[in-house]
Short mmCIF file of the C-alpha atoms (twelve columns), coordinates in Angstrom:
data_MODEL
# 
_entry.id   MODEL 
# 
loop_
_atom_site.group_PDB 
_atom_site.id 
_atom_site.type_symbol 
_atom_site.label_atom_id 
_atom_site.label_alt_id 
_atom_site.label_comp_id 
_atom_site.label_asym_id 
_atom_site.label_seq_id 
_atom_site.Cartn_x 
_atom_site.Cartn_y 
_atom_site.Cartn_z 
_atom_site.pdbx_PDB_model_num 
ATOM 1   C CA . UNK A 1   -0.261  -0.139 -0.040 1 
ATOM 2   C CA . UNK A 2   1.396   3.345  -0.899 1 
ATOM 3   C CA . UNK A 3   1.484   6.494  2.191  1 
ATOM 4   C CA . UNK A 4   2.192   10.080 1.791  1 
ATOM 5   C CA . UNK A 5   6.092   10.989 2.184  1 
ATOM 6   C CA . UNK A 6   6.753   12.918 5.174  1 
ATOM 7   C CA . UNK A 7   7.942   16.612 3.986  1 
ATOM 8   C CA . UNK A 8   11.521  16.912 4.987  1 
ATOM 9   C CA . UNK A 9   11.414  20.385 6.304  1 
ATOM 10  C CA . UNK A 10  14.831  21.572 7.795  1 
ATOM 11  C CA . UNK A 11  13.307  23.181 11.331 1 
ATOM 12  C CA . UNK A 12  15.362  25.718 11.500 1 
ATOM 13  C CA . UNK A 13  14.370  28.568 9.105  1 
ATOM 14  C CA . UNK A 14  17.310  30.110 9.149  1 
ATOM 15  C CA . UNK A 15  20.167  31.015 11.108 1 
ATOM 16  C CA . UNK A 16  21.868  34.218 12.181 1 
ATOM 17  C CA . UNK A 17  25.502  32.917 13.388 1 
ATOM 18  C CA . UNK A 18  24.617  30.998 16.392 1 
ATOM 19  C CA . UNK A 19  21.529  32.080 16.811 1 
ATOM 20  C CA . UNK A 20  18.686  29.602 14.823 1 
ATOM 21  C CA . UNK A 21  15.233  30.782 13.756 1 
ATOM 22  C CA . UNK A 22  13.313  27.713 13.803 1 
ATOM 23  C CA . UNK A 23  10.079  27.501 12.050 1 
ATOM 24  C CA . UNK A 24  8.056   26.647 15.676 1 
ATOM 25  C CA . UNK A 25  9.139   29.856 17.027 1 
ATOM 26  C CA . UNK A 26  7.719   31.535 14.039 1 
ATOM 27  C CA . UNK A 27  4.739   30.083 14.558 1 
ATOM 28  C CA . UNK A 28  4.835   31.535 17.896 1 
ATOM 29  C CA . UNK A 29  5.356   34.622 16.793 1 
ATOM 30  C CA . UNK A 30  2.505   34.563 13.883 1 
ATOM 31  C CA . UNK A 31  0.595   33.406 16.085 1 
ATOM 32  C CA . UNK A 32  1.252   36.755 18.657 1 
ATOM 33  C CA . UNK A 33  0.455   39.318 15.711 1 
ATOM 34  C CA . UNK A 34  -2.852  37.613 14.938 1 
ATOM 35  C CA . UNK A 35  -4.329  37.856 17.979 1 
ATOM 36  C CA . UNK A 36  -2.657  41.388 18.552 1 
ATOM 37  C CA . UNK A 37  -4.722  42.520 15.115 1 
ATOM 38  C CA . UNK A 38  -7.719  40.915 15.908 1 
ATOM 39  C CA . UNK A 39  -8.008  41.859 19.495 1 
ATOM 40  C CA . UNK A 40  -7.320  45.149 18.709 1 
ATOM 41  C CA . UNK A 41  -10.136 45.428 15.743 1 
ATOM 42  C CA . UNK A 42  -13.062 43.843 18.304 1 
ATOM 43  C CA . UNK A 43  -11.970 46.768 20.272 1 
ATOM 44  C CA . UNK A 44  -12.395 49.404 18.398 1 
ATOM 45  C CA . UNK A 45  -15.456 47.959 16.547 1 
ATOM 46  C CA . UNK A 46  -16.398 47.659 19.927 1 
ATOM 47  C CA . UNK A 47  -15.755 50.742 21.386 1 
ATOM 48  C CA . UNK A 48  -14.515 49.101 24.268 1 
ATOM 49  C CA . UNK A 49  -12.505 51.788 25.809 1 
ATOM 50  C CA . UNK A 50  -10.663 51.069 29.242 1 
ATOM 51  C CA . UNK A 51  -9.551  47.367 27.957 1 
ATOM 52  C CA . UNK A 52  -8.111  49.689 24.837 1 
ATOM 53  C CA . UNK A 53  -6.220  51.874 27.746 1 
ATOM 54  C CA . UNK A 54  -4.579  48.906 29.034 1 
ATOM 55  C CA . UNK A 55  -3.938  46.954 25.906 1 
ATOM 56  C CA . UNK A 56  -0.442  46.771 25.612 1 
ATOM 57  C CA . UNK A 57  0.248   46.098 29.079 1 
ATOM 58  C CA . UNK A 58  -2.174  43.142 29.051 1 
ATOM 59  C CA . UNK A 59  -0.693  41.642 25.621 1 
ATOM 60  C CA . UNK A 60  2.824   41.811 27.813 1 
ATOM 61  C CA . UNK A 61  1.401   40.169 30.844 1 
ATOM 62  C CA . UNK A 62  -0.264  36.967 28.113 1 
ATOM 63  C CA . UNK A 63  2.703   36.494 25.906 1 
ATOM 64  C CA . UNK A 64  4.795   35.896 29.190 1 
ATOM 65  C CA . UNK A 65  1.838   33.656 31.052 1 
ATOM 66  C CA . UNK A 66  1.631   31.910 27.452 1 
ATOM 67  C CA . UNK A 67  5.519   31.079 27.928 1 
ATOM 68  C CA . UNK A 68  5.883   30.043 31.320 1 
ATOM 69  C CA . UNK A 69  2.566   28.657 31.933 1 
ATOM 70  C CA . UNK A 70  3.104   26.118 28.564 1 
ATOM 71  C CA . UNK A 71  6.683   25.353 30.195 1 
ATOM 72  C CA . UNK A 72  5.516   24.888 33.569 1 
ATOM 73  C CA . UNK A 73  2.346   22.951 32.606 1 
ATOM 74  C CA . UNK A 74  4.479   20.454 30.782 1 
ATOM 75  C CA . UNK A 75  6.623   19.904 33.206 1 
ATOM 76  C CA . UNK A 76  3.926   19.388 35.968 1 
ATOM 77  C CA . UNK A 77  1.307   17.346 33.758 1 
ATOM 78  C CA . UNK A 78  3.455   15.467 31.623 1 
ATOM 79  C CA . UNK A 79  7.067   14.848 32.632 1 
ATOM 80  C CA . UNK A 80  7.202   15.669 36.380 1 
ATOM 81  C CA . UNK A 81  9.401   12.583 37.670 1 
ATOM 82  C CA . UNK A 82  12.100  13.854 35.232 1 
ATOM 83  C CA . UNK A 83  12.293  17.559 35.398 1 
ATOM 84  C CA . UNK A 84  12.322  16.511 39.336 1 
ATOM 85  C CA . UNK A 85  15.603  15.079 38.930 1 
ATOM 86  C CA . UNK A 86  16.826  17.459 36.910 1 
ATOM 87  C CA . UNK A 87  15.315  20.858 37.854 1 
ATOM 88  C CA . UNK A 88  18.063  22.960 35.951 1 
ATOM 89  C CA . UNK A 89  16.522  21.959 32.572 1 
ATOM 90  C CA . UNK A 90  13.474  23.327 33.688 1 
ATOM 91  C CA . UNK A 91  13.783  26.812 31.942 1 
ATOM 92  C CA . UNK A 92  15.062  24.919 28.908 1 
ATOM 93  C CA . UNK A 93  12.393  25.664 26.381 1 
ATOM 94  C CA . UNK A 94  14.462  25.681 22.880 1 
ATOM 95  C CA . UNK A 95  14.845  21.421 23.648 1 
ATOM 96  C CA . UNK A 96  11.086  20.797 23.527 1 
ATOM 97  C CA . UNK A 97  8.153   20.534 25.740 1 
ATOM 98  C CA . UNK A 98  5.237   22.572 26.030 1 
ATOM 99  C CA . UNK A 99  1.905   22.190 27.196 1 
ATOM 100 C CA . UNK A 100 -1.181  24.397 25.988 1 
ATOM 101 C CA . UNK A 101 -3.282  23.501 29.232 1 
ATOM 102 C CA . UNK A 102 -0.848  24.951 31.051 1 
ATOM 103 C CA . UNK A 103 -0.379  27.840 28.994 1 
ATOM 104 C CA . UNK A 104 -3.835  28.478 28.537 1 
ATOM 105 C CA . UNK A 105 -4.248  27.647 32.645 1 
ATOM 106 C CA . UNK A 106 -1.880  30.633 33.024 1 
ATOM 107 C CA . UNK A 107 -3.189  33.144 30.203 1 
ATOM 108 C CA . UNK A 108 -6.627  32.671 32.688 1 
ATOM 109 C CA . UNK A 109 -5.329  33.617 36.185 1 
ATOM 110 C CA . UNK A 110 -2.289  36.093 34.291 1 
ATOM 111 C CA . UNK A 111 -5.390  37.950 32.713 1 
ATOM 112 C CA . UNK A 112 -7.797  38.037 35.486 1 
ATOM 113 C CA . UNK A 113 -5.341  39.314 38.014 1 
ATOM 114 C CA . UNK A 114 -4.501  41.887 35.602 1 
ATOM 115 C CA . UNK A 115 -7.437  42.991 35.148 1 
ATOM 116 C CA . UNK A 116 -8.448  42.642 38.653 1 
ATOM 117 C CA . UNK A 117 -5.866  45.460 39.386 1 
ATOM 118 C CA . UNK A 118 -6.242  47.542 36.399 1 
ATOM 119 C CA . UNK A 119 -10.503 47.581 36.667 1 
ATOM 120 C CA . UNK A 120 -10.840 45.803 33.059 1 
ATOM 121 C CA . UNK A 121 -13.629 43.731 32.786 1 
ATOM 122 C CA . UNK A 122 -12.306 40.192 32.548 1 
ATOM 123 C CA . UNK A 123 -14.784 38.313 30.902 1 
ATOM 124 C CA . UNK A 124 -15.235 40.964 27.895 1 
ATOM 125 C CA . UNK A 125 -11.295 40.874 27.260 1 
ATOM 126 C CA . UNK A 126 -11.408 37.090 27.857 1 
ATOM 127 C CA . UNK A 127 -14.106 36.679 24.905 1 
ATOM 128 C CA . UNK A 128 -11.943 39.209 22.418 1 
ATOM 129 C CA . UNK A 129 -9.153  37.421 23.231 1 
ATOM 130 C CA . UNK A 130 -10.205 33.714 22.973 1 
ATOM 131 C CA . UNK A 131 -11.963 34.339 19.318 1 
ATOM 132 C CA . UNK A 132 -8.978  34.578 18.106 1 
ATOM 133 C CA . UNK A 133 -6.453  31.806 20.283 1 
ATOM 134 C CA . UNK A 134 -7.436  29.072 17.682 1 
ATOM 135 C CA . UNK A 135 -5.299  31.175 14.822 1 
ATOM 136 C CA . UNK A 136 -2.273  30.117 17.314 1 
ATOM 137 C CA . UNK A 137 -3.248  26.536 18.500 1 
ATOM 138 C CA . UNK A 138 -3.375  25.896 14.388 1 
ATOM 139 C CA . UNK A 139 -0.245  26.968 13.478 1 
ATOM 140 C CA . UNK A 140 1.313   26.316 16.544 1 
ATOM 141 C CA . UNK A 141 0.217   22.234 15.277 1 
ATOM 142 C CA . UNK A 142 1.935   23.191 11.708 1 
ATOM 143 C CA . UNK A 143 4.963   24.109 13.487 1 
ATOM 144 C CA . UNK A 144 4.968   20.630 15.639 1 
ATOM 145 C CA . UNK A 145 4.331   18.880 12.051 1 
ATOM 146 C CA . UNK A 146 7.319   20.309 10.173 1 
ATOM 147 C CA . UNK A 147 9.539   19.720 13.642 1 
ATOM 148 C CA . UNK A 148 7.807   15.595 13.515 1 
ATOM 149 C CA . UNK A 149 6.930   16.002 16.835 1 
ATOM 150 C CA . UNK A 150 3.684   14.454 18.526 1 
ATOM 151 C CA . UNK A 151 2.455   12.578 15.377 1 
ATOM 152 C CA . UNK A 152 -0.305  9.978  16.047 1 
ATOM 153 C CA . UNK A 153 -0.771  6.568  16.093 1 
ATOM 154 C CA . UNK A 154 0.106   3.834  13.729 1 
ATOM 155 C CA . UNK A 155 -2.280  3.793  10.746 1 
ATOM 156 C CA . UNK A 156 -3.189  1.544  7.913  1 
ATOM 157 C CA . UNK A 157 -4.714  4.543  5.748  1 
ATOM 158 C CA . UNK A 158 -3.391  5.867  2.909  1 
ATOM 159 C CA . UNK A 159 -2.852  9.389  4.006  1 
ATOM 160 C CA . UNK A 160 -0.633  7.659  6.918  1 
ATOM 161 C CA . UNK A 161 3.118   9.266  7.083  1 
ATOM 162 C CA . UNK A 162 6.630   8.090  8.266  1 
ATOM 163 C CA . UNK A 163 7.677   9.953  10.618 1 
ATOM 164 C CA . UNK A 164 11.731  9.992  11.381 1 
ATOM 165 C CA . UNK A 165 11.240  9.440  14.725 1 
ATOM 166 C CA . UNK A 166 7.954   7.329  14.793 1 
ATOM 167 C CA . UNK A 167 9.511   4.010  13.664 1 
ATOM 168 C CA . UNK A 168 9.130   2.318  10.475 1 
ATOM 169 C CA . UNK A 169 4.824   2.233  10.544 1 
ATOM 170 C CA . UNK A 170 3.606   4.988  8.739  1 
ATOM 171 C CA . UNK A 171 1.364   7.185  11.386 1 
ATOM 172 C CA . UNK A 172 -1.806  9.563  11.459 1 
ATOM 173 C CA . UNK A 173 -0.681  13.206 10.944 1 
ATOM 174 C CA . UNK A 174 -2.189  14.347 13.945 1 
ATOM 175 C CA . UNK A 175 -1.031  17.296 14.276 1 
ATOM 176 C CA . UNK A 176 -2.446  18.511 10.980 1 
ATOM 177 C CA . UNK A 177 -5.735  17.221 11.896 1 
ATOM 178 C CA . UNK A 178 -5.467  19.416 14.981 1 
ATOM 179 C CA . UNK A 179 -4.563  22.668 13.284 1 
ATOM 180 C CA . UNK A 180 -7.680  22.302 11.122 1 
ATOM 181 C CA . UNK A 181 -10.084 21.069 13.762 1 
ATOM 182 C CA . UNK A 182 -8.634  22.844 16.953 1 
ATOM 183 C CA . UNK A 183 -7.382  26.007 15.053 1 
ATOM 184 C CA . UNK A 184 -9.095  26.937 11.503 1 
ATOM 185 C CA . UNK A 185 -12.656 24.889 12.281 1 
ATOM 186 C CA . UNK A 186 -12.877 26.954 15.743 1 
ATOM 187 C CA . UNK A 187 -12.023 29.854 14.832 1 
ATOM 188 C CA . UNK A 188 -14.607 30.277 12.292 1 
ATOM 189 C CA . UNK A 189 -16.784 28.942 15.102 1 
ATOM 190 C CA . UNK A 190 -15.843 31.355 17.329 1 
ATOM 191 C CA . UNK A 191 -15.565 34.354 15.010 1 
ATOM 192 C CA . UNK A 192 -18.958 33.947 13.746 1 
ATOM 193 C CA . UNK A 193 -20.379 33.552 17.875 1 
ATOM 194 C CA . UNK A 194 -18.519 36.694 18.295 1 
ATOM 195 C CA . UNK A 195 -21.171 38.532 16.671 1 
ATOM 196 C CA . UNK A 196 -24.166 37.794 18.790 1 
ATOM 197 C CA . UNK A 197 -25.732 40.778 19.980 1 
ATOM 198 C CA . UNK A 198 -24.526 41.159 23.598 1 
ATOM 199 C CA . UNK A 199 -27.264 43.518 25.230 1 
ATOM 200 C CA . UNK A 200 -30.122 41.742 23.970 1 
ATOM 201 C CA . UNK A 201 -28.564 38.125 23.929 1 
ATOM 202 C CA . UNK A 202 -30.458 36.389 27.226 1 
ATOM 203 C CA . UNK A 203 -28.523 33.398 26.592 1 
ATOM 204 C CA . UNK A 204 -25.259 34.864 26.026 1 
ATOM 205 C CA . UNK A 205 -23.508 37.581 28.410 1 
ATOM 206 C CA . UNK A 206 -19.877 38.690 28.317 1 
ATOM 207 C CA . UNK A 207 -17.790 35.080 29.114 1 
ATOM 208 C CA . UNK A 208 -19.553 33.279 26.275 1 
ATOM 209 C CA . UNK A 209 -17.078 33.289 24.350 1 
ATOM 210 C CA . UNK A 210 -14.772 31.915 26.399 1 
ATOM 211 C CA . UNK A 211 -17.071 29.230 27.885 1 
ATOM 212 C CA . UNK A 212 -17.518 28.265 24.355 1 
ATOM 213 C CA . UNK A 213 -13.918 28.099 23.401 1 
ATOM 214 C CA . UNK A 214 -12.965 25.886 26.747 1 
ATOM 215 C CA . UNK A 215 -16.259 23.369 25.840 1 
ATOM 216 C CA . UNK A 216 -15.356 22.981 21.982 1 
ATOM 217 C CA . UNK A 217 -11.312 23.016 22.482 1 
ATOM 218 C CA . UNK A 218 -11.845 20.475 24.999 1 
ATOM 219 C CA . UNK A 219 -14.430 18.313 23.173 1 
ATOM 220 C CA . UNK A 220 -12.332 18.549 19.817 1 
ATOM 221 C CA . UNK A 221 -8.789  17.806 21.887 1 
ATOM 222 C CA . UNK A 222 -10.880 14.716 23.332 1 
ATOM 223 C CA . UNK A 223 -11.109 12.955 19.465 1 
ATOM 224 C CA . UNK A 224 -8.261  13.905 18.116 1 
ATOM 225 C CA . UNK A 225 -6.359  12.319 20.997 1 
ATOM 226 C CA . UNK A 226 -7.335  9.012  19.572 1 
ATOM 227 C CA . UNK A 227 -5.238  9.272  16.948 1 
ATOM 228 C CA . UNK A 228 -2.249  10.830 18.000 1 
ATOM 229 C CA . UNK A 229 -0.002  9.072  20.081 1 
ATOM 230 C CA . UNK A 230 0.230   8.921  23.711 1 
ATOM 231 C CA . UNK A 231 3.465   10.286 25.550 1 
ATOM 232 C CA . UNK A 232 5.721   7.408  26.441 1 
ATOM 233 C CA . UNK A 233 6.562   8.435  29.903 1 
ATOM 234 C CA . UNK A 234 2.849   8.135  30.539 1 
ATOM 235 C CA . UNK A 235 0.786   6.344  28.085 1 
ATOM 236 C CA . UNK A 236 -2.674  5.475  28.759 1 
ATOM 237 C CA . UNK A 237 -4.754  6.565  32.753 1 
ATOM 238 C CA . UNK A 238 -6.089  2.835  33.255 1 
ATOM 239 C CA . UNK A 239 -5.752  1.827  29.503 1 
ATOM 240 C CA . UNK A 240 -8.700  4.027  28.596 1 
ATOM 241 C CA . UNK A 241 -7.849  7.747  28.063 1 
ATOM 242 C CA . UNK A 242 -4.670  9.943  27.915 1 
ATOM 243 C CA . UNK A 243 -3.428  12.866 29.792 1 
ATOM 244 C CA . UNK A 244 -4.531  15.352 26.797 1 
ATOM 245 C CA . UNK A 245 -7.939  13.663 27.394 1 
ATOM 246 C CA . UNK A 246 -8.243  13.944 30.882 1 
ATOM 247 C CA . UNK A 247 -6.905  17.729 30.713 1 
ATOM 248 C CA . UNK A 248 -9.687  18.555 27.714 1 
ATOM 249 C CA . UNK A 249 -12.332 16.612 30.000 1 
ATOM 250 C CA . UNK A 250 -11.646 19.319 32.464 1 
ATOM 251 C CA . UNK A 251 -11.699 21.778 30.182 1 
ATOM 252 C CA . UNK A 252 -15.246 20.523 28.612 1 
ATOM 253 C CA . UNK A 253 -16.544 20.718 32.614 1 
ATOM 254 C CA . UNK A 254 -15.093 23.998 32.901 1 
ATOM 255 C CA . UNK A 255 -17.000 25.730 29.760 1 
ATOM 256 C CA . UNK A 256 -20.346 24.571 30.996 1 
ATOM 257 C CA . UNK A 257 -19.668 25.344 35.025 1 
ATOM 258 C CA . UNK A 258 -18.571 29.190 33.298 1 
ATOM 259 C CA . UNK A 259 -21.344 29.378 31.040 1 
ATOM 260 C CA . UNK A 260 -23.540 28.791 34.052 1 
ATOM 261 C CA . UNK A 261 -22.096 30.885 36.255 1 
ATOM 262 C CA . UNK A 262 -22.262 33.777 33.568 1 
ATOM 263 C CA . UNK A 263 -25.817 33.300 33.057 1 
ATOM 264 C CA . UNK A 264 -27.161 33.517 36.449 1 
ATOM 265 C CA . UNK A 265 -24.873 36.241 37.038 1 
ATOM 266 C CA . UNK A 266 -26.703 38.223 34.311 1 
ATOM 267 C CA . UNK A 267 -29.992 37.162 35.218 1 
ATOM 268 C CA . UNK A 268 -29.464 38.366 38.922 1 
ATOM 269 C CA . UNK A 269 -28.010 42.037 37.806 1 
ATOM 270 C CA . UNK A 270 -31.410 42.566 35.918 1 
# 
């Protein structure tokens, strides 16, 4: 049977002396720039003056939160025993190892603390930013694909690929599945739903886009994890589900609870 050939793309885009610019790092930069532009666009469209005043400072806090949270999330959720024995390697993000769930948690905590201190509506800000996050997720998964990492489980399907570090068997290009689902499809969904009439939508108060993001991403990630190779140091929990599915399940529950909380708060003010 014929399978697709994995494209041998050099993970290093170009080098400047000892400095290497990687595709994966470029994807992060493009994701941040896309979010910057689209959040600013929404702020101007909806005249959120208080958020506009704090926009640059909030962006800096969130960028720092993504990097720190993503790294610590990987350390705690995926390889704690290793980093407990090698603590000096924790800051070495260039060696790989970032967790989306850790970055997401850090974004929420960092954003909430900043908004509380600067008297910015957290739910309003959360909706604007989460409507753009799937762009960065999709680009990041393309970066994973270029790196030949986080590949899928073995498959006999015609679009299976033999990854350089995945052994001789063809595997699902699960990074591309995630780029399409958690990236493109989720962005289209959130970008359309953000146009709901906030002031008159009984069931759609501020915070609803944030809740929808948590719920939808969690469902999509749980689905795609069925095709993705589990982390070798973790494997399956109880022989049934992966760490990614466990954490994504928590996101699904959190999304539903956030929506119910915001719905109750919105109704109580009327």
